[in-house]
Phi, psi and omega in degrees: 000134181277164178300320178298318179294321178297315180296320179295318179296317179297320179297316179295320178295321177297318178296317180297318178297318179297318178296317180298319178296319179296318178297317180297318179298315181293322178296319178295317178296317179301312180298319180296313181293319178296317180302324181269005178070026184262065185293317180296323178294321177297315179300315179295321181298330180287342185248341188237098183302324179294316178296320178301316178296322176299319179291321175303315180294313182302319183262010179054049181255000000 
């Protein structure tokens, strides 16, 4: 395996880990909002990245 291939593989693994973390964060936020009956907030969070980040911060996710 060449150095270029190793770097590409590491980059792909990093991206996969980042995606998995993002999915986990969104699942936690979804569960939190549903538990609290905040359906409108959940709907907005799915469409508004800035609002979603505010909610992540608010709920320490």
